[in-house]
KEKE-3310 file (N, C-alpha, C; in steps of 0.2 Angstrom, whole numbers, plus 5000, padded with zeros to 4 digits):
npx = (5006:5010:5023:5017:5009:4995:4991:4991:5000:4996:5007:5009:5011:5020:5026:5032:5038:5036:5043:5040:5048:5036:5024:5008:5003:5012:5023:5015:5015:5030:5032:5027:5033:5046:5052:5056:5051:5064:5063:5060:5065:5057:5058:5048:5043:5047:5039:5039:5052:5053:5048:5060:5062:5050:5045:5055:5051:5038:5043:5052:5041:5034:5042:5054:5064:5072:5076:5081:5085:5085:5087:5082:5069:5054:5053:5063:5060:5045:5045:5055:5051:5039:5042:5050:5039:5032:5040:5048:5047:5030:5023:5036:5039:5029:5024:5032:5033:5017:5023:5032:5024:5013:5021:5027:5012:5007:5017:5015:5014:5012:5000:5000:5013:5021:5014:5022:5039:5038:5029:5028:5042:5046:5046:5056:5068:5068:5068:5081:5090:5086:5091:5106:5111:5113:5123:5121:5109:5115:5125:5117:5110:5109:5122:5120:5108:5114:5122:5114:5107:5115:5116:5105:5096:5098:5097:5081:5077:5086:5096:5100:5090:5079:5082:5082:5067:5063:5070:5060:5048:5050:5053:5040:5035:5041:5037:5025:5017:5010:5006:4996:4988:4982:4975:4966:4959:4956:4947:4929:4924:4931:4927:4937:4939:4947:4958:4949:4948:4956:4960:4951:4956:4968:4965:4956:4967:4976:4986:4983:4969:4974:4986:4977:4971:4981:4989:4976:4982:4991:4999:4998:4989:4978:4985:4994:4986:4985:4975:4957:4943)
npy = (4994:5009:5006:5007:5019:5017:5020:5037:5042:5057:5069:5069:5057:5043:5031:5014:4999:4983:4967:4949:4937:4926:4916:4919:4910:4906:4912:4916:4900:4899:4907:4905:4893:4900:4904:4912:4922:4929:4948:4959:4976:4993:5012:5025:5035:5047:5053:5056:5054:5043:5031:5019:5015:5011:4999:4992:4988:4983:4973:4964:4960:4950:4943:4938:4947:4938:4929:4937:4952:4962:4977:4989:4994:5002:5000:4990:4979:4976:4975:4963:4954:4952:4948:4933:4927:4926:4920:4909:4903:4902:4904:4899:4885:4877:4875:4868:4857:4851:4849:4842:4828:4829:4823:4809:4805:4802:4795:4784:4782:4776:4787:4789:4787:4795:4807:4806:4808:4819:4829:4827:4826:4838:4847:4840:4842:4856:4859:4855:4864:4875:4872:4872:4875:4872:4864:4856:4851:4842:4834:4826:4819:4804:4801:4797:4805:4818:4819:4818:4830:4839:4836:4834:4847:4857:4854:4852:4866:4878:4889:4901:4904:4903:4913:4923:4925:4925:4938:4946:4945:4951:4965:4968:4969:4981:4991:4992:4986:4972:4976:4985:4975:4966:4974:4978:4965:4961:4974:4979:4978:4973:4959:4947:4940:4933:4929:4919:4909:4906:4900:4890:4878:4876:4870:4860:4853:4837:4832:4837:4832:4818:4821:4823:4813:4803:4813:4808:4795:4797:4795:4806:4814:4828:4833:4851:4858:4869:4875:4879:4872)
npz = (5002:5005:4996:4981:4983:4989:5002:5008:5019:5034:5037:5051:5058:5063:5053:5050:5045:5052:5049:5047:5042:5039:5038:5047:5058:5060:5067:5076:5084:5083:5094:5105:5109:5114:5101:5087:5074:5059:5057:5045:5047:5044:5043:5034:5037:5052:5062:5076:5081:5085:5079:5074:5089:5091:5082:5085:5095:5095:5084:5096:5103:5097:5097:5087:5090:5096:5085:5075:5068:5052:5046:5033:5021:5016:5002:4995:5003:5001:4985:4984:4994:4987:4974:4977:4983:4972:4961:4968:4983:4984:4968:4961:4967:4969:4956:4951:4960:4957:4943:4941:4948:4941:4928:4933:4934:4924:4917:4919:4931:4952:4958:4973:4973:4968:4972:4985:4982:4977:4981:4997:5002:4999:5011:5019:5013:5011:5026:5030:5021:5025:5039:5038:5025:5009:5008:5019:5015:5005:5013:5021:5011:4999:4987:4977:4974:4976:4965:4955:4959:4952:4938:4932:4936:4932:4920:4920:4924:4915:4919:4915:4906:4914:4926:4915:4914:4928:4931:4920:4926:4938:4934:4930:4944:4949:4937:4943:4936:4941:4952:4948:4941:4950:4962:4952:4950:4962:4966:4969:4955:4946:4956:4962:4949:4942:4952:4961:4954:4947:4961:4962:4952:4959:4968:4964:4958:4955:4963:4974:4979:4981:4990:5001:5007:5010:5018:5030:5035:5041:5057:5067:5061:5062:5071:5077:5069:5054:5051:5048:5047)
capx = (5001:5014:5028:5012:5003:4988:4988:4996:5000:4997:5013:5013:5011:5025:5024:5035:5036:5039:5037:5042:5046:5034:5014:5004:5003:5023:5026:5014:5018:5034:5032:5024:5038:5051:5057:5053:5053:5066:5057:5063:5058:5059:5055:5048:5042:5048:5035:5038:5058:5054:5047:5062:5062:5044:5047:5059:5051:5035:5044:5053:5037:5031:5048:5057:5070:5073:5076:5087:5081:5087:5086:5079:5065:5048:5052:5066:5054:5041:5049:5060:5044:5034:5048:5052:5033:5029:5046:5052:5042:5024:5024:5041:5040:5022:5023:5038:5028:5014:5023:5033:5018:5009:5027:5027:5008:5004:5020:5011:5017:5004:5000:5002:5020:5021:5015:5027:5044:5036:5029:5028:5048:5051:5047:5063:5074:5070:5071:5088:5091:5084:5096:5113:5111:5113:5127:5118:5106:5118:5127:5113:5105:5112:5126:5114:5106:5117:5125:5106:5105:5119:5117:5097:5091:5099:5091:5073:5078:5091:5099:5101:5082:5077:5084:5078:5059:5064:5070:5052:5043:5055:5053:5032:5033:5046:5035:5017:5011:5008:4999:4990:4983:4981:4970:4961:4955:4951:4943:4921:4922:4934:4925:4941:4938:4955:4959:4943:4947:4965:4962:4948:4959:4973:4961:4956:4975:4976:4991:4980:4966:4980:4987:4973:4968:4985:4990:4971:4983:4996:4995:4999:4984:4975:4991:4993:4982:4986:4970:4953:4940)
capy = (5000:5010:5007:5007:5026:5015:5022:5040:5043:5062:5071:5070:5049:5036:5025:5010:4992:4977:4962:4944:4933:4918:4917:4922:4907:4899:4917:4911:4895:4900:4912:4900:4889:4903:4906:4916:4921:4931:4950:4963:4983:4999:5016:5027:5044:5046:5061:5057:5054:5037:5027:5016:5011:5007:4997:4986:4984:4977:4966:4959:4960:4946:4935:4941:4948:4933:4927:4940:4959:4964:4983:4990:5000:5000:5000:4986:4975:4974:4970:4958:4950:4949:4944:4929:4924:4923:4912:4903:4904:4899:4901:4894:4879:4873:4874:4862:4850:4849:4847:4834:4825:4825:4820:4804:4800:4804:4790:4776:4777:4776:4793:4793:4786:4803:4811:4805:4809:4825:4836:4824:4825:4844:4848:4837:4843:4861:4859:4854:4869:4879:4871:4872:4877:4868:4858:4854:4844:4839:4832:4821:4815:4799:4806:4798:4811:4824:4820:4821:4838:4843:4834:4837:4853:4863:4852:4855:4874:4879:4893:4908:4906:4904:4920:4929:4923:4929:4947:4950:4945:4957:4973:4968:4970:4984:4997:4992:4981:4967:4978:4985:4971:4962:4980:4979:4959:4962:4977:4979:4978:4964:4953:4943:4933:4928:4925:4915:4904:4901:4896:4884:4877:4873:4865:4853:4848:4829:4830:4841:4828:4812:4820:4825:4805:4802:4813:4807:4789:4799:4794:4811:4820:4833:4839:4856:4860:4875:4878:4879:4872)
capz = (4999:5004:4991:4978:4985:4990:5005:5009:5026:5034:5041:5058:5060:5063:5046:5051:5043:5059:5045:5050:5038:5037:5037:5055:5062:5061:5071:5084:5087:5087:5099:5111:5109:5115:5099:5085:5065:5056:5055:5044:5050:5041:5043:5032:5041:5058:5065:5082:5084:5089:5076:5076:5093:5092:5076:5087:5101:5091:5084:5101:5108:5094:5096:5081:5091:5097:5079:5071:5065:5048:5043:5027:5016:5013:4993:4993:5004:4995:4980:4985:4995:4979:4969:4982:4981:4963:4957:4971:4988:4980:4964:4959:4972:4969:4947:4949:4962:4952:4936:4944:4949:4934:4924:4934:4935:4917:4913:4925:4940:4954:4962:4978:4974:4964:4976:4990:4977:4973:4986:5004:5003:4998:5018:5022:5012:5015:5032:5030:5019:5032:5046:5039:5018:5004:5011:5026:5014:5003:5017:5024:5006:4996:4984:4968:4974:4978:4958:4951:4956:4947:4933:4930:4940:4926:4914:4920:4926:4910:4921:4913:4902:4923:4927:4910:4913:4935:4928:4919:4934:4943:4932:4932:4950:4950:4938:4945:4932:4945:4958:4945:4939:4958:4965:4947:4951:4972:4965:4969:4948:4947:4959:4961:4946:4940:4959:4963:4947:4951:4968:4962:4950:4963:4975:4961:4955:4959:4969:4981:4981:4983:4996:5006:5008:5011:5025:5035:5038:5047:5067:5070:5058:5067:5078:5077:5063:5055:5046:5052:5040)
cpx = (5004:5017:5022:5005:4996:4987:4993:4996:5000:5003:5015:5011:5017:5022:5033:5035:5038:5037:5042:5042:5044:5028:5016:5003:5009:5023:5023:5015:5025:5037:5031:5030:5043:5057:5055:5057:5059:5060:5064:5060:5063:5054:5053:5046:5042:5045:5040:5047:5060:5052:5051:5062:5056:5042:5051:5056:5043:5037:5047:5049:5033:5035:5050:5063:5075:5078:5083:5083:5084:5084:5084:5076:5058:5049:5056:5060:5049:5041:5051:5055:5041:5038:5048:5047:5030:5035:5048:5049:5034:5024:5027:5040:5035:5020:5029:5038:5024:5017:5027:5029:5014:5013:5026:5019:5004:5011:5018:5013:5010:5006:5002:5011:5025:5022:5020:5037:5044:5034:5028:5035:5051:5051:5054:5067:5074:5071:5080:5093:5092:5090:5103:5114:5112:5119:5125:5114:5110:5123:5123:5109:5112:5116:5124:5112:5109:5119:5119:5107:5109:5117:5110:5094:5093:5094:5083:5072:5082:5092:5098:5094:5079:5076:5082:5071:5058:5062:5062:5047:5045:5053:5044:5032:5038:5043:5029:5013:5006:5001:4994:4986:4979:4975:4965:4955:4951:4948:4936:4920:4924:4930:4930:4940:4943:4958:4956:4944:4951:4965:4958:4951:4965:4971:4959:4962:4975:4979:4987:4976:4970:4984:4984:4972:4976:4989:4982:4976:4991:4993:4997:4993:4982:4979:4993:4991:4983:4981:4963:4948:4932)
cpy = (5005:5011:5009:5015:5022:5018:5027:5043:5052:5062:5068:5063:5046:5032:5022:5004:4986:4970:4956:4941:4924:4922:4918:4917:4901:4906:4915:4906:4893:4906:4908:4897:4891:4905:4912:4918:4927:4940:4958:4971:4990:5006:5021:5035:5043:5053:5063:5056:5049:5031:5019:5010:5009:5002:4990:4982:4981:4973:4962:4958:4951:4941:4935:4942:4943:4927:4929:4946:4962:4972:4984:4994:4997:4997:4992:4980:4971:4972:4966:4950:4945:4945:4937:4925:4921:4918:4908:4901:4897:4898:4895:4887:4873:4869:4867:4857:4847:4846:4841:4827:4821:4820:4811:4799:4798:4799:4784:4776:4780:4784:4796:4790:4792:4810:4813:4808:4817:4831:4830:4827:4833:4848:4846:4840:4851:4863:4859:4860:4874:4879:4874:4871:4873:4863:4855:4845:4841:4833:4825:4819:4810:4802:4803:4802:4817:4823:4822:4825:4842:4843:4835:4843:4857:4862:4854:4865:4878:4887:4901:4911:4906:4909:4925:4930:4928:4936:4949:4948:4951:4964:4971:4974:4980:4991:4995:4988:4975:4971:4980:4980:4967:4969:4981:4972:4963:4968:4974:4975:4973:4958:4948:4937:4928:4923:4919:4910:4900:4898:4888:4878:4872:4870:4860:4849:4841:4827:4831:4836:4820:4814:4823:4818:4803:4806:4811:4800:4791:4797:4800:4818:4823:4838:4845:4858:4866:4882:4875:4880:4870)
cpz = (4998:4998:4984:4978:4985:4997:5005:5015:5028:5037:5048:5062:5061:5056:5049:5049:5048:5053:5045:5045:5040:5040:5046:5059:5064:5067:5078:5086:5087:5094:5107:5114:5114:5109:5093:5077:5065:5055:5051:5049:5045:5044:5037:5033:5049:5061:5071:5085:5086:5087:5074:5079:5096:5088:5079:5092:5102:5090:5089:5104:5103:5092:5092:5083:5093:5091:5076:5066:5057:5044:5038:5024:5012:5006:4992:4997:5002:4989:4982:4989:4988:4975:4970:4980:4976:4962:4959:4976:4986:4972:4960:4960:4968:4961:4947:4952:4958:4944:4938:4945:4943:4928:4925:4935:4929:4913:4917:4930:4946:4959:4969:4978:4971:4970:4983:4988:4976:4977:4994:5007:5003:5007:5022:5018:5014:5022:5033:5025:5023:5036:5044:5030:5013:5004:5016:5021:5008:5005:5020:5018:5002:4988:4976:4969:4973:4967:4955:4951:4954:4942:4930:4933:4934:4919:4914:4921:4921:4915:4919:4908:4909:4926:4921:4912:4921:4933:4924:4924:4937:4940:4934:4939:4952:4947:4941:4941:4938:4948:4955:4944:4946:4960:4957:4948:4957:4973:4964:4960:4944:4949:4961:4958:4944:4945:4961:4958:4949:4955:4968:4956:4955:4966:4971:4957:4961:4963:4977:4984:4985:4989:5001:5012:5009:5018:5033:5035:5041:5052:5068:5066:5065:5072:5073:5070:5060:5051:5051:5049:5043)
residu = (ASN:ILE:ARG:TYR:GLY:GLN:ILE:VAL:PRO:PRO:ALA:GLY:VAL:ASP:VAL:PHE:MET:ALA:ALA:PRO:LYS:GLY:PRO:GLY:HIS:THR:VAL:ARG:SER:THR:TYR:VAL:SER:GLY:LYS:GLY:VAL:PRO:CYS:LEU:VAL:ALA:VAL:GLU:GLN:ASN:ALA:THR:GLY:ARG:ALA:TYR:GLU:ILE:ALA:LEU:ALA:TYR:ILE:ALA:GLY:ILE:GLY:GLY:ALA:ARG:ALA:GLY:ILE:MET:GLU:THR:THR:PHE:HIS:ASP:GLU:THR:GLU:THR:ASP:LEU:PHE:GLY:GLU:GLN:THR:VAL:LEU:CYS:GLY:GLY:VAL:VAL:ASP:LEU:MET:GLN:CYS:GLY:PHE:GLU:THR:LEU:VAL:GLU:ALA:GLY:TYR:ALA:PRO:GLU:ASN:ALA:TYR:PHE:GLU:CYS:ILE:HIS:GLU:MET:LYS:LEU:ILE:VAL:ASP:LEU:ILE:ASN:LYS:GLY:GLY:VAL:ALA:ALA:MET:ASN:TYR:SER:ILE:SER:ASP:THR:ALA:GLU:PHE:GLY:GLU:TYR:PHE:SER:GLY:PRO:ARG:VAL:LEU:PRO:HIS:GLU:GLU:THR:LYS:ALA:ARG:MET:ARG:ALA:VAL:LEU:ALA:ASP:ILE:GLN:ASP:GLY:THR:PHE:ALA:LYS:ASP:PHE:LEU:LEU:ASP:MET:SER:PRO:ALA:GLY:GLY:GLN:ALA:HIS:PHE:LYS:ALA:MET:ARG:LYS:LEU:ALA:ALA:GLU:HIS:PRO:SER:GLU:GLN:VAL:GLY:LYS:GLU:ILE:ARG:LYS:LEU:TYR:SER:TRP:ASN:GLY:GLU:GLY:LYS:LEU:LEU:ASP:ASN)
# end
């Protein structure tokens, strides 16, 4: 809202950002467990002279200071956050997992097998990277898997071609194209038509149906539910 001018604050107020780098339920669960989610802090307008102090206090209050705080700007946080979500964390990873699932199923393998290989294990791999970087992952996986990482990873995602596509996404974020399209679809006139249609398609993907049935079989099913259905 600040970056793209949807909100223009009056001169007499502080404008600061305390941005946890994780979903809200994760912020809460890590706080309760005595940990925290790393946060970004930024001050856009310092009317009282204490905006930075207040922002840091807010971050400390939600547990972010236990993990770490990095200073940034509204401009940089908005653009990098949108880019990361769209190209890697949500858009990129989900599309990659679905492509892998579809490829195995179309080749005649059991959907349950495809789910485990291309979706379920993603968390296990990401947890390793989160704890110790790619080196920790490579230390933990088999030599076969590590060799395959080097041999086939670039075949699936050609480095320069992928970066060129990512630069195009970043350009749309930087020049406001994405914000304009998003706001138009979310407006009363747009009625969230595209958003709702894509959400429906995502929910109907076969991997979602297979995963839902598999997760029912886990002995810990229902523990620590993230969603209230």
